[in-house]
C-alpha positions in Angstrom: 0.3 -0.3 0.0 2.9 2.2 0.9 4.7 2.0 -2.2 1.3 2.2 -5.0 0.6 5.4 -2.6 3.7 7.3 -3.4 3.7 6.1 -6.8 1.4 8.0 -6.8 3.4 11.3 -6.3 7.0 10.5 -6.8 8.8 10.2 -10.0 12.2 8.7 -9.9 15.4 10.6 -10.4 18.5 9.8 -12.4 21.1 8.2 -10.0 22.9 10.6 -8.3 26.0 11.9 -9.8 29.6 10.1 -9.5 31.3 12.8 -8.6 30.8 15.6 -6.8 27.9 16.6 -4.3 25.1 14.5 -4.3 21.5 16.3 -4.6 18.9 15.8 -2.1 15.6 14.0 -3.2 13.1 15.8 -1.0 9.5 14.7 -0.1 7.0 16.9 1.3 3.9 15.6 2.6 1.5 18.0 4.7 1.0 14.4 7.2 2.1 11.1 7.4 2.8 8.0 10.2 5.8 7.6 11.3 5.9 4.4 10.3 6.3 5.5 6.4 8.5 8.3 7.0 10.6 5.3 8.9 10.1 2.8 5.8 11.2 6.0 3.5 14.5 6.2 5.5 15.3 2.6 5.6 14.8 2.3 2.0 17.3 5.4 0.8 19.7 4.1 3.6 19.8 0.6 1.6 19.6 2.5 -1.7 22.5 4.6 -0.4 24.3 1.4 0.3 23.7 -0.3 -2.5 25.4 2.7 -5.0 21.4 2.6 -6.4 20.2 6.3 -4.4 19.5 9.4 -7.1 21.3 11.4 -3.8 20.2 11.9 -0.7 16.9 11.6 1.5 15.0 14.1 3.2 11.4 14.4 4.3 10.0 17.4 5.7 6.4 16.3 7.3 4.1 15.9 10.6 3.2 12.9 11.8 0.0 12.2 14.0 0.2 11.8 17.5 2.6 9.2 17.9 4.6 7.9 21.1 8.0 6.4 19.4 9.5 4.0 21.9 13.4 3.9 22.5 15.1 0.9 23.0 16.2 2.1 26.3 13.1 1.9 28.1 12.8 -0.7 30.4 10.1 -3.8 30.4 7.6 -2.5 32.3 7.7 1.7 31.0 7.1 0.4 27.9 4.3 -1.7 28.6 2.6 1.5 30.6 3.6 3.6 27.6 1.6 0.7 25.6 -1.1 0.9 27.8 -1.3 4.4 28.1 -1.6 4.8 24.2 -4.5 2.1 23.7 -6.2 4.0 26.7 -6.3 7.1 24.5 -6.3 5.7 20.9 -2.4 7.0 19.8 -0.2 5.2 17.9 2.8 3.4 19.5 6.0 2.4 17.3 9.3 1.2 18.5 11.4 2.5 16.5 14.7 1.8 17.1 16.3 4.5 18.5 18.2 4.7 22.1 16.2 6.9 25.2 12.8 7.1 26.2 9.7 7.2 25.0 9.3 10.7 22.2 6.2 12.1 21.6 5.0 13.5 17.6 2.3 14.9 16.6 0.1 17.7 14.9 2.0 21.2 15.3 5.4 19.7 14.5 7.6 20.1 11.2 9.6 16.4 11.7 12.5 16.3 9.4 14.1 12.8 8.5 16.9 12.6 6.9 19.3 9.5 4.7 22.5 11.0 4.5 25.9 9.7 2.5 28.7 10.8 4.7 31.0 9.7 2.1 29.6 12.2 -0.2 30.2 15.2 2.4 32.5 14.5 5.0 33.3 11.6 7.2 32.6 13.2 10.4 29.1 12.9 12.4 30.2 15.0 14.8 30.3 18.1 11.8 27.9 16.3 10.2 25.1 16.9 13.8 26.7 20.4 14.3 25.7 20.8 10.6 21.8 20.2 11.5 21.8 22.1 14.5 22.2 25.1 12.2 20.4 24.8 10.0 17.4 24.2 12.8 19.0 26.9 14.5 19.2 29.2 11.4 15.7 28.9 10.5 14.1 29.4 13.5 16.3 32.8 14.0 14.5 34.2 10.4 11.1 33.4 12.4 12.6 35.6 15.0 13.3 33.2 17.5 16.3 33.2 19.4 17.4 29.1 20.2 20.9 27.9 22.0 22.5 24.8 22.2 21.3 22.8 25.3 24.2 22.0 26.7 23.1 18.4 28.2 21.7 17.1 24.9 21.2 17.6 21.0 17.9 19.9 21.3 17.8 24.1 21.1 16.3 25.9 24.0 14.2 29.1 24.2 15.1 30.2 27.8 15.4 26.7 29.1 12.1 25.1 27.7 13.1 22.8 24.6 12.0 24.1 21.3 13.7 21.6 19.2 15.1 18.5 18.7 18.4 16.6 17.0 19.2 12.7 16.7 21.3 11.2 14.7 22.9 7.5 14.2 25.5 6.6 11.8 25.8 3.0 10.2 28.5 2.6 7.3 28.9 5.9 7.1 25.2 6.6 6.3 23.8 8.9 8.5 20.4 9.1 9.8 19.1 12.4 11.3 15.4 13.2 12.5 15.0 16.9 14.3 11.6 18.1 15.6 10.8 21.8 15.5 7.6 22.7 17.7 5.4 25.0 15.7 2.2 24.9 17.4 2.2 21.9 19.2 -0.8 21.6 21.5 1.8 20.8 24.5 -1.4 20.0 26.8 -2.0 16.6 24.6 -2.4 13.0 26.5 1.6 12.3 27.3 2.8 15.0 25.1 5.4 16.1 27.7 7.5 13.6 28.9 7.9 14.4 33.4 10.2 17.2 33.8 10.9 18.2 30.3 9.4 21.9 29.6 8.5 22.4 26.1 7.9 25.9 24.0 6.7 26.6 20.7 6.9 29.5 18.0 3.2 30.3 18.6 4.5 30.7 22.5 7.7 32.7 21.7 5.4 35.2 19.5 5.2 34.1 15.9 1.9 33.9 14.1 0.2 30.6 13.2 0.0 32.0 9.9 3.9 32.1 9.1 3.9 28.3 10.2 4.5 27.3 6.1 7.7 29.5 6.0 9.8 27.2 8.2 9.8 25.1 5.7 11.6 27.7 3.3 14.1 28.6 6.2 14.8 25.2 6.6 15.9 23.6 3.1 17.9 27.5 2.2 20.2 26.5 5.1 20.4 22.8 3.9 21.9 23.6 1.3 24.3 26.5 2.8 25.6 24.0 5.8 25.6 20.2 3.9 26.3 21.1 -0.2 23.6 19.4 -1.2 20.8 21.1 -3.3 17.0 19.6 -2.2 15.2 18.2 -5.4 11.6 17.9 -5.1 10.3 15.4 -7.2 7.1 15.4 -9.2 5.2 12.7 -11.3 6.3 12.8 -14.5 2.5 13.7 -16.2 1.7 16.1 -13.6 1.1 19.4 -16.0 3.2 22.3 -15.0 0.0 24.8 -15.5 -3.2 24.6 -14.9 -5.6 24.3 -18.4 -7.8 26.8 -19.5 -10.8 25.8 -17.6 -8.7 26.4 -14.4 -8.3 29.5 -14.9 -10.4 31.7 -13.3 -10.7 35.5 -12.0 -12.0 37.4 -8.7 -14.2 39.1 -9.0 -14.7 42.7 -8.0 -18.3 43.5 -7.9 -19.8 45.7 -5.4 -21.2 42.9 -3.3 -17.5 41.2 -2.6 -16.6 44.4 -0.8 -20.3 44.4 1.0 -19.6 40.6 2.3 -16.9 41.1 3.8 -17.4 44.6 5.8 -20.0 42.3 7.3 -17.4 39.3 7.8 -14.8 41.5 9.2 -17.2 44.2 11.5 -18.3 40.5 13.0 -15.5 39.1 13.7 -16.3 36.1 11.5 -14.3 33.1 9.3 -15.6 31.8 6.1 -14.4 29.0 4.5 -14.2 31.0 1.5 -10.9 32.7 3.0 -9.6 29.8 5.0 -10.1 26.7 2.3 -9.3 29.4 -0.3 -12.0 28.7 -2.5 -11.5 29.2 -6.3 -15.6 30.8 -5.9 -14.8 33.5 -3.7 -15.1 35.8 -6.1 -18.6 34.4 -7.5 -20.4 33.8 -4.4 -19.3 37.2 -2.8 -20.0 39.4 -5.4 -23.8 37.3 -5.3 -23.8 38.6 -1.5 -23.2 35.0 0.2 -20.6 33.3 2.1 -19.7 30.2 3.5 -19.5 30.5 7.6 -17.1 29.0 9.3 -17.5 28.7 13.2 -15.1 27.1 15.9 -12.3 29.2 14.8 -9.9 29.2 12.0 -7.5 26.5 13.6 -8.3 23.0 12.6 -6.8 19.8 15.3 -6.4 17.6 12.3 -3.9 17.8 9.4 -5.7 16.3 6.2 -3.1 17.2 3.1 -5.3 18.6 0.8 -6.6 21.4 3.4 -5.5 24.6 3.4 -7.1 25.2 6.5 -4.0 26.0 9.4 -3.4 23.4 12.2 -2.9 23.5 15.8 -3.9 24.4 19.2 -7.1 26.4 18.5 -8.5 29.5 20.9 -11.4 28.6 23.4 -15.0 28.8 21.9 -16.3 32.2 21.4 -19.8 31.9 22.5 -21.1 35.0 21.0 -19.9 33.5 17.9 -23.2 32.2 16.9 -25.1 35.4 17.6 -22.4 37.2 15.3 -23.5 34.8 12.1 -27.0 35.0 12.5 -26.8 38.8 12.6 -24.4 38.9 9.6 -26.6 36.3 7.6 -29.4 38.3 8.5 -27.2 42.2 7.0 -26.7 40.0 4.2 -30.0 39.4 3.2 -29.6 35.3 2.6 -32.3 33.0 2.5 -29.7 29.9 2.1 -27.1 30.0 4.6 -24.6 27.5 4.8 -22.0 27.0 8.1 -19.2 24.5 8.6 -16.6 23.6 11.1 -13.0 23.1 11.8 -12.3 20.0 13.8 -12.3 20.4 16.9 -11.3 17.2 18.3 -9.8 18.2 22.3 -13.3 19.7 22.9 -16.1 16.6 24.4 -18.3 17.0 21.4 -15.8 18.2 19.3 -17.2 21.8 19.0 -21.1 20.2 18.2 -22.8 22.2 20.6 -21.6 25.2 18.6 -23.2 24.0 15.9 -26.5 23.7 17.6 -26.5 27.0 18.9 -25.6 28.5 15.4 -29.0 26.9 14.1 -31.2 28.1 17.0 -29.9 32.2 16.6 -30.4 31.4 12.6 -33.8 30.1 13.2 -34.3 33.1 15.5 -32.6 36.0 12.9 -33.2 35.1 9.5 -36.3 32.5 10.2 -37.5 31.9 6.8 -33.7 31.1 5.4 -33.1 27.2 4.8 -29.7 26.1 7.0 -27.2 23.5 5.7 -24.6 22.7 8.0 -21.5 20.7 7.1 -20.1 19.0 9.7 -17.3 16.7 11.0 -17.2 13.3 11.8 -17.4 14.1 15.3 -15.1 11.1 15.8 -18.6 9.2 15.4 -19.7 9.8 19.1 -23.3 9.4 18.8 -24.2 12.0 21.7 -23.0 14.9 19.6 -24.3 14.0 16.2 -27.5 14.0 18.5 -27.0 17.9 19.0 -26.8 18.8 15.7 -29.2 16.2 14.5 -31.7 17.6 16.9 -31.7 21.0 16.0 -33.1 19.9 12.2 -31.1 21.2 10.2 -32.5 21.3 6.5 -29.3 20.1 4.8 -27.0 17.8 7.1 -23.2 17.7 4.8 -20.6 15.7 5.6 -17.6 15.3 2.5 -16.3 11.6 2.1 -13.8 13.9 0.2 -12.0 10.8 -1.5 -11.8 6.8 -2.1 -11.2 4.5 1.0 -7.3 3.6 -0.5 -6.3 6.8 -0.4 -7.6 8.0 3.4 -4.2 6.9 5.1 -2.3 10.1 2.6 -5.8 12.5 2.7 -6.9 12.3 5.6 -5.1 10.4 8.1 -6.9 11.4 11.3 -10.6 10.4 9.5 -11.9 6.6 9.0 -14.1 5.6 5.5 -16.5 3.9 7.3 -17.0 6.7 9.7 -17.6 9.2 7.7 -20.6 6.8 6.2 -21.9 5.8 9.4 -22.4 9.6 10.1 -24.4 10.4 6.6 -26.4 7.3 7.2 -27.5 8.5 11.3 -28.6 11.7 9.3 -30.8 9.7 6.6 -31.7 7.7 9.4 -32.8 11.0 11.6 -35.1 11.9 8.4 -32.6 14.9 7.5 -31.7 15.7 4.0 -28.0 14.2 3.8 -25.2 15.4 1.6 -21.7 14.9 0.9 -18.7 15.7 -1.6 -15.5 13.9 -3.3 -12.3 15.6 -5.3 -11.0 14.6 -7.8 -7.9 14.5 -9.3 -6.0 13.3 -6.0 -4.7 9.5 -7.5 -8.1 7.8 -7.4 -9.3 6.0 -10.1 -12.6 5.7 -12.2 -13.9 2.3 -10.7 -13.5 3.3 -7.1 -14.8 6.9 -7.8 -18.0 4.7 -8.9 -17.9 2.4 -6.0 -17.2 5.7 -3.6 -20.8 7.0 -4.8 -22.1 4.1 -4.6 -21.3 3.4 -0.9 -23.2 7.4 -0.4 -26.2 6.1 -1.8 -26.3 2.5 0.2 -25.8 4.8 3.2 -29.5 7.2 2.3 -27.1 9.9 0.4 -28.9 12.4 -1.2 -26.8 14.9 -2.8 -23.3 14.7 -4.3 -20.6 17.2 -4.7 -17.7 16.7 -7.1 -14.8 18.9 -8.1 -11.6 19.1 -9.1 -8.8 19.2 -6.1 -6.7 21.9 -6.5 -3.2 21.7 -4.2 -3.0 25.2 -1.8 0.9 25.1 -1.5 4.0 22.8 -2.0 3.5 21.1 0.8 0.2 19.6 0.2 -0.5 16.5 -2.1 0.0 17.2 -5.5 -2.1 17.3 -8.2 -2.4 14.1 -9.6 -4.3 14.8 -12.8 -6.7 17.6 -14.1 -9.8 15.9 -14.4 -11.5 17.1 -18.0 -15.3 19.0 -18.0 -16.6 16.0 -20.1 -14.9 13.9 -17.7 -17.0 15.3 -14.7 -20.1 15.7 -16.9 -20.2 11.7 -17.3 -19.8 11.5 -13.6 -22.9 14.0 -13.3 -24.9 11.2 -15.2 -23.3 8.5 -13.0 -24.7 9.9 -10.4 -28.2 10.6 -11.4 -28.1 6.6 -12.8 -27.0 5.9 -8.8 -29.9 7.9 -7.8 -28.5 10.9 -6.4 -31.3 13.4 -5.9 -29.2 16.0 -7.1 -25.1 16.2 -8.2 -22.9 19.1 -8.9 -20.4 18.1 -11.2 -17.7 20.4 -13.0 -13.9 21.7 -12.0 -14.7 24.3 -9.4 -17.2 22.5 -7.6 -17.3 23.1 -3.7 -19.7 21.8 -1.0 -21.6 24.9 -1.1 -21.1 25.5 -4.5 -25.3 26.1 -6.0 -26.0 24.6 -2.2 -29.6 26.1 -2.8 -30.1 24.8 -6.1 -29.3 21.2 -5.1 -31.5 21.3 -2.3 -35.0 22.6 -4.0 -34.0 19.6 -6.7 -34.6 17.0 -3.9 -38.7 18.0 -3.7 -38.7 18.4 0.3 
C-alpha cells in the first residue's frame, strides 16, 4: 500500500552523479504516519549502501500523535506507555532509537534525513553540528533565538526545548531526525515527558499563519550547510500549469466588498477565505458566503486542506449570534455553516453548531440552513446535538476514495464518515456529501464510493477538481476534464442521487440552494 501511494506522487530521479556533491531527494508531506516516514528512510539507506541512490533523501512532514518507544525503556515502562496509548487511541511505535519515549504529533515540523557522509565529510560530529545550525538558523528567521542545550541535542529558548536533533551513523550513512515545535498542543495526552519543559513558535510570539515559512528556511539552510541541492520530485505526467478551464478571475463586484465588510465587523471566519475557495469571487459578488465556526485553526492535518493546523483558541460563545446577525444583514435565504475539527473538545464542537442553528432560526426564520459537519469521531451524542436542531441539509464530506485516506485524511475513517451520513438519513434529514477528483483515484474507485454514499442514504453529492493549496500539500495527480465531470454527473443521477453538482470548480456549498430544491423536500 505504501509503495502504491508513493507511486502516485513520486518520480524516479536519475542516479546521483559519480563526482561532486549529491543532490537531496526532498519529499514534502502535510502529514504521514511515523512508520511510513521510517520506511522511506530505510529504503533510502539501502539504496545508498547499494550504490543505486539518486542522492540523499529528506522528508519534511507532520505526524499524527505518536509515541516513539526508544530501546532504553525498561520493559515495565514500555508496557505502561503501550497501555496509555491504547487507552487514548494513540499510535505507539518502537522506532529502534536509543533513549526513552518521544512524542510526535500535529503542530511539529519533523525532518527525516538519510545522508551519505562519504559524499560530504566523514565526520559525524560535524554533521550533527550542521543539522543543529540548520534548525537554529531557521528559527532565527522566524524571530526566535534558540541556544544549544548543554546536556544534549536540543535547542532551547529560556531553558524550554523548542527543537530536538537525533542522529545515528551506520557504514558512513547518517540518519537524522529533527523536530521543531511550531504550534504543538503541549497539553495533549502524553505530549510532554515528565520534567521536560517545552515551548513552541506560537508561544514565542510567531503568528500561526507564518508556520509554512519554516519549510523554506529549512531547505535554504540545508543547502548552505551541507552543500546539497534539494530536489522535489513530481509525477512525470503532472501538468506544470492549470488547463484553460481552471482559470478564473476574482470578482470585483460591489457585493464582494460588502460581504468582506460584514465578515470583518462580525469578527467571523469563512471557509471561502480559510480554504482558499476558487469560487470566492463569484459567491461574494452575489452577496453570499459560507460561515466557518469554532475558529480557524483545525486539530487535524488533512493533506488537501489549506486551513491552518494547530492548537485552537477556546470556543467563542458569542459567535453563533454574530453569524446569525451577519446572515440577516446579507439578506440570505439559504445559509451554509461549516467548521474546523475540534477533536480536543468533549463534543467536538457540536454544541456550537446547535447554537448557531438556533440563532439562525431566530434571526432569519425564512432561511434554509445547511451545515457541513466534521465526523465528531463518530460520537452519537455529539451528532444528536446537531440532528435535534433539524438543519435542512446535513452535509459531511467523504472527500476521496478509501485507498487514499491514509495520505489524504489520515485522522479520518472512511466507514465512520459513511456512518455519519447513514445516521442523518435515519433521523429524516437530507444528507449530502462531496468528493474531490485529481488526487490519484481510479474511475472504478470513484464509482464505488458514489455507490457507498447512496447505500448510506446520501441524497446530494458534489464532485469537483482538487487544487493544491501549496507545495506542502498533496500534489494534483491530474486535471479532470469538464467532459469527465459531465459523465460523473450522469453516473450519479443514474445511481439515484436527487442532485449532483459535478464540474471542475464545484465545492461543497456551490449552488447549494439549487441542489436542495432538486430534492423536492
